[in-house]
C-alpha positions in Angstrom: -18.9 -49.8 -0.8 -22.0 -47.8 -1.7 -22.3 -45.6 -4.7 -22.3 -42.4 -2.6 -19.1 -43.4 -0.9 -17.5 -44.2 -4.2 -18.4 -40.8 -5.6 -16.9 -39.1 -2.6 -13.6 -41.0 -2.9 -13.5 -40.2 -6.7 -14.2 -36.6 -5.9 -11.4 -36.4 -3.3 -8.9 -38.3 -5.5 -9.7 -36.1 -8.5 -9.2 -32.9 -6.5 -6.0 -34.1 -5.0 -4.6 -35.0 -8.5 -5.6 -31.5 -9.7 -4.0 -29.9 -6.6 -0.8 -32.0 -7.3 -0.6 -30.7 -10.8 -1.0 -27.1 -9.6 1.7 -27.6 -6.9 4.1 -29.3 -9.4 3.8 -26.3 -11.8 4.5 -23.9 -9.0 7.5 -25.9 -7.7 8.9 -25.9 -11.3 8.9 -22.1 -11.0 10.0 -21.7 -7.4 12.8 -24.1 -7.0 15.2 -22.6 -9.7 14.3 -19.1 -8.7 14.8 -19.7 -5.0 18.2 -21.2 -5.8 19.2 -18.3 -8.1 18.2 -15.7 -5.4 20.3 -17.6 -2.8 23.3 -17.4 -5.2 22.8 -13.7 -5.6 22.7 -13.3 -1.8 25.9 -15.3 -1.4 27.8 -13.0 -3.9 26.4 -9.9 -2.1 24.1 -8.7 -4.8 21.5 -7.4 -2.2 24.2 -5.3 -0.5 25.3 -3.8 -3.9 21.8 -3.0 -4.9 21.1 -1.4 -1.6 23.8 1.1 -2.1 22.0 2.1 -5.4 18.6 2.2 -3.8 19.7 4.0 -0.6 19.5 7.6 -1.9 15.9 6.8 -3.1 14.9 6.0 0.5 15.8 9.6 1.4 13.1 10.9 -0.9 10.6 8.8 1.1 11.9 10.2 4.5 13.8 7.1 5.3 17.5 6.6 6.2 19.6 5.3 3.3 20.4 2.2 5.3 16.8 1.0 4.9 17.6 0.4 1.2 19.0 -3.0 2.3 15.7 -3.8 3.9 13.7 -2.9 0.8 16.1 -4.8 -1.6 16.0 -7.8 0.7 12.2 -7.8 0.7 12.2 -7.2 -3.1 14.4 -10.3 -3.8 13.4 -12.7 -1.1 10.0 -11.7 0.4 8.6 -10.1 3.5 10.5 -12.3 5.9 13.8 -11.5 4.1 13.1 -7.8 4.5 12.2 -8.1 8.2 15.3 -10.3 8.8 17.4 -7.5 7.3 15.6 -5.0 9.5 16.1 -7.1 12.6 19.8 -7.3 11.9 20.1 -3.5 12.0 17.3 -2.6 14.4 19.8 -1.6 17.0 21.3 1.0 14.6 17.9 2.3 13.4 15.6 4.7 15.3 12.5 5.1 13.2 9.4 7.0 13.9 6.0 5.3 13.5 5.6 7.4 10.3 8.9 6.0 8.9 8.1 2.5 9.9 4.7 2.8 8.1 6.4 4.1 4.9 8.9 1.3 5.0 6.1 -1.3 5.5 4.2 0.3 2.6 7.1 -0.4 0.3 7.6 -4.0 1.4 3.9 -4.9 1.4 3.5 -4.2 -2.3 6.9 -5.1 -3.7 8.4 -8.2 -2.3 9.5 -11.7 -3.5 9.4 -10.5 -7.1 11.7 -13.2 -8.6 9.2 -15.9 -7.5 5.9 -14.0 -7.6 6.5 -12.4 -11.0 7.3 -15.8 -12.5 4.1 -17.2 -10.9 2.1 -14.3 -12.6 3.9 -15.0 -15.9 3.0 -18.7 -15.7 -0.7 -17.6 -15.2 -0.5 -15.4 -18.2 0.8 -11.9 -17.3 3.9 -10.4 -18.9 6.9 -10.4 -16.6 7.9 -6.8 -17.3 4.4 -5.6 -16.5 4.3 -7.4 -13.1 7.7 -6.1 -12.0 7.2 -2.5 -13.1 3.6 -2.3 -11.9 4.5 -3.5 -8.4 7.7 -1.6 -7.9 6.1 1.7 -9.3 3.1 1.3 -7.1 5.1 0.4 -4.0 7.1 3.6 -4.5 4.0 5.7 -5.2 2.0 4.4 -2.3 5.0 4.8 0.1 5.5 8.4 -1.2 1.8 9.2 -0.7 2.0 7.8 2.8 5.1 9.8 3.5 3.6 13.1 2.2 0.4 12.6 4.2 1.9 11.6 7.6 4.7 14.2 7.4 2.5 16.9 5.9 0.0 16.6 8.7 2.6 15.8 11.4 1.1 12.3 12.1 2.7 9.2 13.7 5.8 11.1 14.8 6.3 9.1 18.0 9.1 6.5 18.0 8.1 3.2 16.4 7.4 0.4 18.8 9.9 -2.2 17.6 8.9 -5.8 18.4 10.9 -7.5 15.7 13.7 -8.8 17.9 13.1 -12.5 18.5 10.0 -12.6 16.4 11.8 -13.4 13.2 14.0 -16.5 13.2 17.7 -16.1 12.7 19.1 -16.6 9.1 20.3 -20.2 8.5 23.9 -20.8 9.5 24.9 -22.8 6.4 23.7 -24.0 3.1 22.4 -27.3 4.4 20.2 -25.6 7.0 19.0 -23.2 4.3 18.1 -26.1 2.0 16.3 -27.9 4.9 14.2 -24.8 5.7 13.3 -24.3 2.0 12.3 -28.0 1.7 10.0 -27.7 4.7 8.5 -24.5 3.3 7.8 -26.0 -0.1 6.3 -29.1 1.5 4.0 -26.9 3.6 3.1 -25.0 0.5 2.2 -28.2 -1.4 0.0 -29.4 1.4 -1.8 -26.1 1.5 -2.4 -26.1 -2.3 -3.8 -29.7 -2.1 -6.3 -28.6 0.6 -7.1 -25.3 -1.2 -8.0 -27.1 -4.4 -10.1 -29.7 -2.5 -11.9 -26.9 -0.6 -12.6 -24.9 -3.8 -13.9 -27.9 -5.6 -16.1 -28.7 -2.6 -17.5 -25.2 -2.7 -18.3 -25.6 -6.4 -19.9 -29.0 -5.9 -22.1 -27.7 -3.1 -22.9 -24.6 -5.3 -21.8 -22.3 -2.5 -19.7 -20.2 -4.8 -22.9 -18.2 -5.5 -22.5 -16.7 -2.0 -19.0 -15.5 -2.8 -20.3 -14.0 -6.0 -23.1 -12.1 -4.3 -20.7 -10.7 -1.6 -17.6 -10.0 -3.7 -19.0 -9.9 -7.2 -19.8 -6.2 -7.3 -16.3 -5.2 -6.1 -14.6 -7.5 -8.6 -16.8 -6.4 -11.5 -15.8 -2.8 -10.6 -12.2 -4.0 -11.1 -13.0 -5.6 -14.4 -12.8 -9.2 -13.0 -15.5 -11.7 -13.8 -17.3 -13.8 -11.1 -15.5 -16.9 -12.4 -12.3 -15.5 -10.8 -13.9 -14.5 -7.5 -12.9 -17.5 -5.4 -9.3 -17.8 -6.5 -8.8 -14.1 -6.4 -9.8 -14.1 -2.7 -7.5 -17.0 -2.1 -4.7 -14.8 -3.2 -5.9 -11.8 -1.2 -5.9 -14.0 2.0 -3.0 -16.3 1.4 -0.7 -14.8 -1.2 0.2 -14.7 -4.9 2.0 -18.1 -4.9 -1.4 -19.7 -4.0 -3.8 -17.5 -5.8 -1.6 -17.1 -8.8 -1.0 -20.9 -9.2 -4.8 -21.5 -9.1 -5.4 -18.7 -11.6 -2.8 -20.4 -13.9 -4.7 -23.6 -13.6 -8.0 -22.0 -14.5 -6.4 -20.0 -17.3 -5.0 -23.2 -18.8 -8.5 -24.8 -18.7 -9.9 -21.8 -20.5 -12.2 -20.8 -17.7 -10.7 -17.3 -17.4 -10.3 -14.6 -20.1 -7.0 -12.8 -20.7 -8.5 -9.7 -19.0 -9.5 -11.7 -16.0 -6.0 -13.1 -15.5 -4.2 -9.7 -16.0 -6.6 -7.7 -13.8 -6.8 -10.4 -11.0 -3.1 -10.6 -10.8 -2.6 -6.8 -11.0 -5.0 -6.5 -8.0 -3.2 -9.3 -6.1 0.1 -7.7 -6.9 -1.0 -4.7 -4.8 -2.8 -6.6 -2.0 -2.3 -10.2 -1.0 -1.6 -12.3 2.0 -3.5 -9.6 3.8 -3.6 -11.1 7.2 -0.1 -12.5 7.7 1.8 -9.8 5.9 -0.1 -7.0 7.7 0.5 -8.6 11.1 4.2 -8.9 10.4 4.5 -5.2 9.6 3.0 -4.4 13.0 6.2 -5.8 14.5 8.2 -2.9 13.2 5.7 -0.4 14.4 3.7 0.4 11.3 0.3 1.9 11.6 -2.5 -0.6 11.1 -5.0 1.8 9.6 -2.6 2.9 6.8 -1.2 -0.5 5.9 -4.5 -2.2 5.9 -7.4 0.1 5.1 -5.2 2.6 3.2 -3.7 -0.2 1.1 -7.1 -1.7 0.3 -8.4 1.6 -0.9 -5.2 2.3 -2.9 -5.3 -1.1 -4.5 -9.0 -0.7 -5.6 -8.3 2.7 -7.1 -5.1 1.7 -8.9 -6.6 -1.5 -10.3 -9.8 0.4 -11.4 -7.5 3.0 -13.1 -5.6 0.2 -14.9 -8.9 -1.3 -16.1 -10.2 2.1 -17.3 -6.9 2.7 -19.3 -6.6 -0.7 -20.8 -10.1 -2.0 -21.4 -10.6 0.1 -24.5 -7.5 -1.4 -26.1 -8.0 -3.8 -29.0 -7.6 -7.4 -27.9 -4.5 -8.0 -30.0 -2.7 -4.9 -28.5 -3.8 -5.8 -25.0 -2.4 -9.3 -25.3 0.9 -8.0 -26.9 1.5 -5.5 -24.0 0.1 -7.3 -21.0 -0.8 -11.0 -21.5 1.9 -13.6 -21.6 1.6 -16.9 -23.5 -1.0 -19.3 -22.0 0.6 -21.7 -19.5 1.2 -25.2 -21.0 
């Protein structure tokens, strides 16, 4: 075996080991949280919370019954929210404006038990992640509601293509466990490939291209170029992937506390931008609002957060926003 081939094998093996460590840390967070959320679902916690949240939906121009959709998304993720919507789609008759408001809620605040723990593992305080995302989901949805209703936009009935597009909930606990195991195995494989790909980009010195294209925008948000690649992974694929990679880099000392907090604040507002946006089109949400509108909103709110917190003394910033470094 030649020296060059040996270096390639060592590079791949080292990257796979690094990816396995990242995936293992994420699994340690996800497995207990997923089980806990399932237990809450079994005892009817989502239905109970929906009765509390229901009246709040009215302030956003939505039927009270959509509270169950929002709570389901909040606890289990976008697919959970859409499954709840599909189960009641025959009883709901939303306009495109209402579907867009509902989508705006779910896109920013979903899967918080898992995603907030991932952010905490990366180095962001749990309370900040939860409050920041819920508050911004409500604010963004309210702004969308005020604009579309104020200007009488999107008042036609929503085109509902959700029926048949979302798989039926699992019939029993064994089927649920089987689906979760498949999902976690798929996630592990994706993380291994992501780490290998990112290391290859670094080895080939192609990260400079990302820095040139995305650097100015991220610097505007207070995020250094060291976090460019992994932040974009989160934007494209989701917080579970981007956050786990950020946690790995934070543990190595490559990212500052400010980088970690601002990157994950930005990702909290906009992540998995292709898949999640496409899913929301199934309930008749307006693409321009949930994609372009959310991007602009996310940039403005993250820049505002940076402007308000950057002047804080390091000790106070860490006490309020930064969690303990991952171990």
